[in-house]
NUPAPA-829577 format. One line per 8 residues: number of its first residue (from 1); for each residue x, y, z of C-alpha. Coordinates in steps of 0.05 Angstrom, whole numbers. Each point is the difference from the previous one (the first is absolute). Last residue first. Layout:
NUM> X,Y,Z | ...
***
This chain:
727> -410,92,477 | 68,25,-24 | 14,73,-13 | 65,15,-36 | 33,68,0 | 53,27,-47 | 59,45,-10 | 46,5,-60
719> 62,43,-4 | 51,32,-46 | 73,19,5 | 31,1,-69 | -33,-36,-57 | 36,-44,-50 | 35,22,-64 | -5,-46,-61
711> 61,16,-43 | 16,6,-74 | 64,-12,-38 | 15,18,-72 | 76,2,5 | 12,-40,-64 | -40,-58,26 | -75,-6,13
703> 8,-4,75 | -64,-2,43 | -11,14,73 | -15,-28,69 | 8,14,75 | 19,74,-2 | 14,38,64 | -7,68,32
695> -1,-17,74 | -53,35,43 | 23,-28,67 | -68,-32,12 | 0,-38,-65 | -70,-26,13 | -39,18,62 | -53,-52,15
687> -53,9,54 | -52,-50,22 | -59,5,48 | -38,-64,17 | -68,2,34 | -26,-65,29 | -62,-40,14 | -43,58,-24
679> -72,5,24 | 26,11,70 | 45,-44,42 | 64,30,-26 | 71,-21,-16 | 42,57,-25 | 55,-18,-49 | 61,43,-12
671> 44,-3,-62 | 62,38,-17 | 45,-4,-62 | 62,41,-15 | 39,-4,-65 | 74,6,-16 | 33,4,-68 | 73,-14,-21
663> 17,9,-73 | 53,-22,-49 | 6,37,-66 | -31,-28,-63 | 50,-6,-57 | -7,12,-74 | 57,49,-9 | 45,-53,31
655> -5,-44,-62 | 15,-70,27 | -25,-32,-65 | -62,-35,28 | -42,62,12 | -39,31,58 | 60,-9,46 | -10,-3,75
647> 21,39,61 | -14,-31,68 | -70,-7,30 | -12,15,73 | -67,-6,35 | -20,18,72 | -64,-9,39 | -10,30,70
639> -60,-32,34 | -45,22,57 | -53,-49,26 | -54,16,51 | -50,-53,22 | 44,-36,50 | 36,60,30 | 69,29,-13
631> 3,-39,-65 | 64,18,-36 | 16,-29,-69 | 64,8,-41 | -10,-23,-72 | 62,-7,-44 | 18,-5,-73 | 62,-10,-42
623> 17,-6,-74 | 72,-5,-25 | 26,-16,-70 | -57,34,-36 | -29,-36,-61 | -38,46,-47 | 43,-19,-60 | 47,-59,5
615> 71,24,12 | 51,-15,-54 | 51,-55,-12 | 32,1,-69 | -18,60,-43 | 0,-39,-66 | -13,52,-54 | -46,-8,-60
607> 7,57,-50 | -57,49,-14 | 45,61,-3 | -24,25,68 | 17,-67,32 | -44,-62,3 | 2,-45,60 | 26,-70,18
599> 4,-21,73 | 55,-50,13 | -32,-20,67 | -57,44,26 | 7,12,74 | -38,7,66 | 42,-1,63 | -42,1,63
591> -3,20,73 | -70,-2,30 | -21,29,66 | -52,-11,54 | -18,29,68 | -61,-15,44 | 5,34,69 | -47,-8,59
583> -10,39,64 | -57,2,51 | -11,-72,24 | 75,-11,3 | 59,-1,-48 | -39,-34,-55 | 50,-12,-56 | -20,-12,-73
575> 45,-21,-56 | 20,6,-72 | 64,-15,-39 | 4,-10,-75 | 66,-15,-35 | 8,6,-75 | 24,-24,-67 | -42,18,-61
567> 23,-27,-68 | 5,12,-74 | 12,-37,-65 | -33,23,-65 | -32,68,12 | -68,-9,-33 | -35,67,-7 | -53,38,39
559> -44,61,-12 | -41,26,58 | -73,16,-15 | -17,75,2 | -51,1,-57 | 49,25,-53 | 54,-49,20 | 47,10,59
551> 76,-4,0 | 46,-20,58 | 22,-64,-35 | -34,-46,50 | 31,-69,-2 | -30,-60,-37 | 46,-53,26 | 28,-42,-57
543> 32,-50,49 | -3,19,73 | 38,-23,62 | -31,19,66 | 47,-10,59 | -31,9,68 | 21,7,72 | -53,2,55
535> 5,20,73 | -64,0,41 | -3,23,72 | -54,-5,54 | -4,28,70 | -39,-2,65 | -37,-67,-2 | 55,-35,-40
527> 17,-5,-74 | 65,-9,-38 | -1,-16,-75 | 61,-11,-43 | 2,1,-76 | 30,-23,-66 | -37,13,-65 | 21,-19,-72
519> -44,24,-58 | 12,-24,-71 | -38,44,-49 | -21,-4,-73 | -33,53,-43 | -40,-8,-64 | 31,33,-61 | -23,66,-29
511> -8,18,-73 | -4,76,2 | -33,59,34 | -74,-16,-6 | 14,-72,20 | 30,23,66 | -60,45,11 | -47,-60,-4
503> 38,-41,52 | 57,-49,-9 | -7,-71,29 | 32,-21,66 | 39,-60,23 | 19,-20,70 | 50,-46,34 | 3,-5,76
495> 55,-22,48 | -7,0,75 | 42,1,64 | -25,4,72 | 25,11,70 | -41,-1,64 | 5,29,70 | -52,9,56
487> -21,-72,17 | 69,-28,-16 | 48,-6,-59 | -59,-12,-47 | 27,-18,-69 | -41,18,-62 | 12,-27,-70 | -19,25,-68
479> -27,-17,-69 | -33,36,-59 | -16,-22,-71 | -31,45,-52 | -16,-33,-67 | -24,51,-51 | -38,-11,-66 | -8,62,-41
471> -44,13,-61 | 6,63,-42 | -44,28,-55 | 16,74,-6 | -12,40,-64 | 25,71,8 | 2,27,71 | -13,74,-13
463> -36,-3,-67 | -44,-56,29 | -8,-75,1 | 0,-39,65 | 4,-72,22 | 30,-26,65 | 2,-72,24 | 30,-18,67
455> 11,-69,29 | 25,-13,70 | 26,-63,33 | 20,7,73 | 40,-42,48 | 13,17,73 | 42,-38,50 | 17,15,73
447> 40,-44,47 | 0,4,76 | 55,-17,50 | -1,8,75 | -38,-61,25 | 12,-37,-65 | -28,-5,-71 | -54,53,10
439> -31,6,-69 | -27,65,-28 | -34,-8,-67 | -17,36,-64 | -39,-22,-61 | -17,48,-56 | -46,7,-60 | -2,60,-46
431> -42,32,-55 | 4,69,-30 | -40,20,-61 | 9,67,-35 | -43,33,-52 | 9,64,-39 | -43,46,-42 | 20,64,-32
423> -42,54,-33 | 29,66,-23 | -27,67,-23 | -69,-18,27 | -58,43,-24 | -51,23,51 | -14,67,-32 | 22,-1,-73
415> 68,21,-28 | 9,23,-72 | 41,63,18 | -17,22,71 | 45,61,4 | 6,25,72 | -15,-71,22 | -43,-27,56
407> -20,-70,25 | 52,-39,-40 | -8,-73,21 | 49,-57,11 | -8,-74,11 | 29,-57,41 | -46,-59,13 | 26,-53,47
399> -15,-72,15 | 37,-33,58 | -5,-73,20 | 17,-36,64 | 13,-71,21 | 24,-19,70 | 44,-43,42 | 4,-42,63
391> 27,-58,39 | 25,16,70 | 37,-50,44 | 18,5,74 | 32,-66,22 | 33,-18,67 | -63,-30,31 | -57,14,-47
383> -20,63,-37 | -30,0,-70 | -21,67,-32 | -40,4,-64 | 0,59,-47 | -42,33,-54 | -1,62,-43 | -50,19,-53
375> -7,48,-59 | -19,68,-25 | 30,64,-27 | -39,49,-43 | 24,65,-30 | -27,63,-33 | 58,48,-6 | -5,67,-34
367> 49,53,-24 | -36,66,-4 | 20,58,-46 | -5,75,2 | 24,35,-63 | 47,51,-31 | 3,-9,-75 | 47,-20,-56
359> 1,-8,-75 | -34,64,-23 | 15,15,-73 | 21,73,-12 | -46,25,-28 | -53,-51,17 | -15,-73,-12 | -4,-31,69
351> 46,-60,7 | -35,-68,8 | -11,-35,66 | 22,-69,24 | 22,27,67 | 75,-1,-12 | -14,26,-71 | -29,64,28
343> 67,18,31 | -6,28,71 | 21,71,12 | -16,3,75 | -29,-56,43 | -48,9,59 | -9,-62,42 | -51,-51,25
335> 17,-69,27 | -59,-47,-1 | -40,-50,40 | -26,-70,7 | 17,-58,46 | -41,-61,16 | 27,-52,47 | -24,-72,8
327> 19,-53,50 | -14,-72,18 | 30,-33,61 | 8,-71,27 | 36,-12,66 | 14,-67,33 | 17,-30,68 | 26,-70,15
319> 33,-31,61 | -49,13,57 | -55,-13,-49 | -35,32,-60 | 11,72,23 | -34,37,-57 | 12,69,-27 | -45,26,-56
311> 18,68,-28 | -38,44,-49 | 33,64,-24 | -26,59,-41 | 42,61,-14 | -22,66,-31 | 48,50,-31 | -17,70,-24
303> 50,46,-34 | 12,73,-18 | 70,29,-10 | -1,74,-11 | 23,60,-41 | -69,31,12 | 19,72,15 | 45,10,-61
295> 54,48,23 | 17,65,-34 | 60,36,-29 | -22,60,-42 | 21,6,-73 | -66,28,-24 | -23,-65,-32 | 12,-37,66
287> 65,-31,23 | -6,-66,38 | 12,-29,70 | -42,-60,19 | 55,-32,42 | 58,47,12 | -6,-2,75 | 39,50,43
279> 3,-20,74 | 74,10,9 | 3,70,-30 | 69,31,1 | 47,-56,19 | -39,-57,-32 | -11,45,-60 | 75,1,-13
271> 7,-75,9 | -57,-19,-46 | -71,-13,25 | -43,-62,2 | -48,-23,-54 | -37,-51,44 | -54,46,28 | -62,-12,-41
263> -63,24,34 | -34,-58,35 | -70,-27,-7 | -11,-66,35 | -56,-49,8 | -4,-58,47 | -2,-74,13 | -30,-54,44
255> -48,-58,-5 | 13,-60,45 | -35,-67,9 | 28,-42,56 | -12,-72,20 | 33,-30,61 | -14,-72,18 | 22,-48,55
247> -46,19,57 | -37,50,-42 | 10,72,-20 | -36,34,-58 | 27,68,-20 | -25,57,-43 | 48,56,-16 | -8,69,-28
239> 57,50,-12 | -6,68,-31 | 45,54,-30 | 1,73,-21 | 59,44,-21 | 7,71,-25 | 74,15,-3 | 33,65,-20
231> 71,9,-24 | -18,71,-24 | 69,25,23 | 39,-52,39 | -17,-8,74 | -66,-33,-14 | -69,33,-4 | -31,-58,39
223> -65,-38,3 | -20,-67,30 | -69,-30,6 | -9,-69,32 | -57,-50,8 | 8,-64,39 | -37,-66,9 | -18,-59,42
215> -53,-55,-5 | 5,-59,48 | -34,-68,2 | 11,-61,43 | -13,9,75 | -73,16,-15 | 26,68,-23 | 75,7,8
207> 16,74,7 | -40,50,-42 | 64,36,-18 | 9,73,-19 | 51,48,-27 | -3,74,-19 | 61,38,-26 | 13,73,-12
199> 67,26,-26 | 20,72,-11 | 64,30,-28 | -3,75,-12 | 75,3,-13 | 15,-15,73 | -48,-38,44 | -66,-32,13
191> -26,-65,28 | -67,-33,12 | -19,-69,25 | -68,-27,17 | -4,-72,25 | -55,-49,13 | -6,-66,36 | -42,-64,5
183> 35,-56,37 | 36,-63,-24 | 38,38,-55 | 23,-29,-66 | 71,9,-23 | 21,62,-38 | 41,-9,-63 | 63,-41,-3
175> 57,31,-41 | 57,-33,-35 | 63,37,-22 | 54,-35,-40 | 71,25,-8 | 54,18,-50 | -10,-47,-59 | -67,-28,22
167> -33,-34,-60 | -67,28,-23 | -63,-36,22 | -9,-51,54 | 53,-17,52 | 60,-46,8 | 45,18,58 | 45,61,8
159> 38,25,-61 | 34,55,40 | -35,34,58 | -66,-26,27 | -47,56,22 | -59,-23,42 | -65,37,11 | -53,-1,54
151> -74,14,11 | -5,49,-58 | -66,37,-9 | 23,69,23 | 64,-11,-41 | -43,3,-62 | -6,75,11 | 0,12,-75
143> -8,-62,-44 | 17,26,-70 | 57,41,31 | 30,-67,21 | 24,-8,-71 | 46,-61,-6 | 45,-13,-59 | 5,-62,-44
135> -12,45,-61 | -42,-52,-35 | -33,-40,56 | -5,57,49 | 23,-30,66 | -57,-20,46 | 4,-76,0 | -49,-34,48
127> 30,-31,64 | -45,41,45 | 26,61,-37 | 65,-16,-38 | 59,43,-20 | 63,-24,-36 | 54,54,3 | 37,5,-67
119> -45,52,-32 | 5,39,66 | 75,14,-10 | 58,-43,22 | 55,37,40 | -3,-49,58 | -75,17,4 | -27,59,-39
111> -68,33,12 | -40,52,-38 | -57,48,14 | -53,30,-44 | -52,38,41 | 17,20,72 | 69,-8,29 | 17,74,4
103> 44,14,-60 | -53,-5,-54 | 40,-54,-36 | 15,-36,65 | 61,-43,16 | 18,-61,41 | 64,-37,16 | -3,-68,36
95> 62,-42,18 | -27,-12,71 | -70,27,17 | -6,74,18 | -36,21,-64 | -56,-51,5 | -53,53,15 | 25,38,-61
87> -11,-61,-44 | -73,-6,26 | -19,72,-17 | -5,59,47 | -68,20,27 | 5,-2,76 | 23,-71,11 | 59,15,45
79> -30,-27,65 | -39,-54,-37 | 58,-37,-34 | 38,-34,56 | -66,-17,35 | -28,-30,-64 | 59,-47,-9 | 67,8,-34
71> 46,-59,-14 | 71,-2,-26 | 37,-52,-42 | 66,-35,-16 | -12,-72,-21 | 24,-67,28 | -70,-21,23 | -9,-21,73
63> -5,74,19 | -66,1,-37 | -18,9,-74 | -60,24,-39 | -23,-20,-70 | -43,-61,14 | -20,25,69 | -33,63,-30
55> -74,-18,2 | 15,-56,49 | 11,54,53 | -76,9,6 | -7,-73,20 | 41,15,63 | -60,36,29 | -35,-67,10
47> -71,14,23 | -44,-51,35 | -73,18,-14 | -15,-65,-36 | 8,-22,-72 | -29,-59,-38 | -67,30,-20 | 28,68,-19
39> 51,-26,-50 | -42,-8,-63 | -36,65,14 | 67,38,3 | 25,-32,-64 | -65,17,-35 | 0,72,25 | 72,12,-22
31> -15,-31,-68 | -60,45,-8 | 44,58,20 | 49,-10,-57 | -52,-24,-50 | -42,64,9 | 61,45,-6 | 21,-37,-63
23> -68,9,-31 | -2,74,18 | 69,9,-32 | -21,-39,-62 | -60,45,-10 | 47,61,-3 | 51,-37,-42 | -51,-27,-48
15> -19,-73,4 | 30,-61,-34 | 51,-16,54 | -48,5,58 | -30,-69,-12 | 68,-31,-12 | 23,28,67 | 51,54,10
7> 39,30,59 | 36,65,-23 | 59,39,33 | 43,65,-10 | 55,44,-32 | 38,64,11 | 51,43,-37
***
């Protein structure tokens, strides 16, 4: 499930949660005001836009770093940003596979990179960890339309460089939110499309007032019925930012978040139903007292998440720049479901004395989360001559309440309104320090080094996890070399070691071991004015990798298990060719071999069997994407987007009954901007046609063994159209 953030002071510590929130909010913005006032006297109106990049400079890379990566900026995102989630907007990047529970990219979505699922992709926002502390997953549904507030994002494949939060075992994604604007502006954006999908967004910026201060914000409302039956989404989000800009100073205070209510859609359908009724959704299905099949109308996930960030960037000299950040996130919500024939004992209730004795009841339950996550991150960058050094780190703490309520029961027994049938509390602290440096040792040679120390402490006690009190100390070294053949060609090689702790679900399903990874990367970069190519080979060698088993638990979380020795060996190729001022093509593909070594499984008799080398679940051997763009005139852009994903196993035992078929899907995207001299500076019209050849395909599923396989069908041809008015 989900988690969040909490920034405490000793004064706030003794107060109630509601009062504590107000106190924290006051401290947060008082600190912002103090820092701003302290700097006003020594700043002038000169603005240094590069200061904004300091927010993410500690965790981002450039072509001088021996790491495989891709960048997307606001212009890349805005033409397709019509309501679909951030992972879906990243679908055409190398080695990326995305999926959607509702089938149309709205609501709960997922991403895999190099076969690694979202729990293994480190995500930061302005350098602040975003991954859920316990599950390690990312839930962009909690921040709907967040792409409308993203200035740029970078996806580093493999271990990448040191970052804050959970270790990157497949990739790391860092996002930079909107920069400040010199001039006042406004924006109204609306889109509509298939499955009653609607998105409305309003943005504003005051511009720099007195050459120093800006306030900007966004409000978004997004609704959709989804492709799958009852897979509805009712989403709202906001973004508010206050910025102070000085000659050498950038201070930002951000508040953003959202609420989501989504009908559960992760059950999937079996093979027979997939053929006869692709959109069938078993969530909420029950049999009433008269034997009729019905659906509970509030089988929903409900969650609110609010983020607070304070950043202070300072350019101390031509050589030194620093960043200090504090963050707090509050998350609270519940998962509601109808359950049939539940034992009273499971809910701490007594049987009802009758003839015969009543031991079970139908009921509606809610599983609640009330979580806080808070901490600080910091970095200092030193640049001189041939040296580029970054020193950084962070400390974060998670505190989470997990509790359950029964809100209705056919037979109430001894229950009372508001009773909890379970109460769990868990804490997790995560601290790290790192030092990384690029050193140019000769005209064509550069060395890269990166050392990180990370400490993780996790404590939990519940019926699901048992008693957990683990402490991990990880040392993660990285090193590489870059050789520039000439101004357009460079070669690089890198090695990185990473460690990763188990998540909450891993503890619920056994006694997991921490994972270890050795990542070797070898690449070639070619870049000129008209074309660019990147070729990257990788060998990722795992010890005790927690691989997906194909099963899901009772709240839809994927179950994982240690696999002993395993590896991922692959080749990534991506490029961009600009033929002339009208035509451009951006292809990519990944060839990979993903294997468990000497994989041990249990047969039908309960005996352990060594299956030797087997495919790692959810790891296709071939993934390819392409974007062909035609601009007949400057302000009109037409794009044909293609994605191919080869077949993949949903298990680790090479059971062909649990296979996802390959699929090839094509989208069409058009955008046309009209420049005006009226009240509106421009009018942009966008069109997105997804799956324009109406392919029946499945991008995800679950395999419980013994032939119990379920599939997540994706929508056929569907469209979104929108208009943006800028003034």
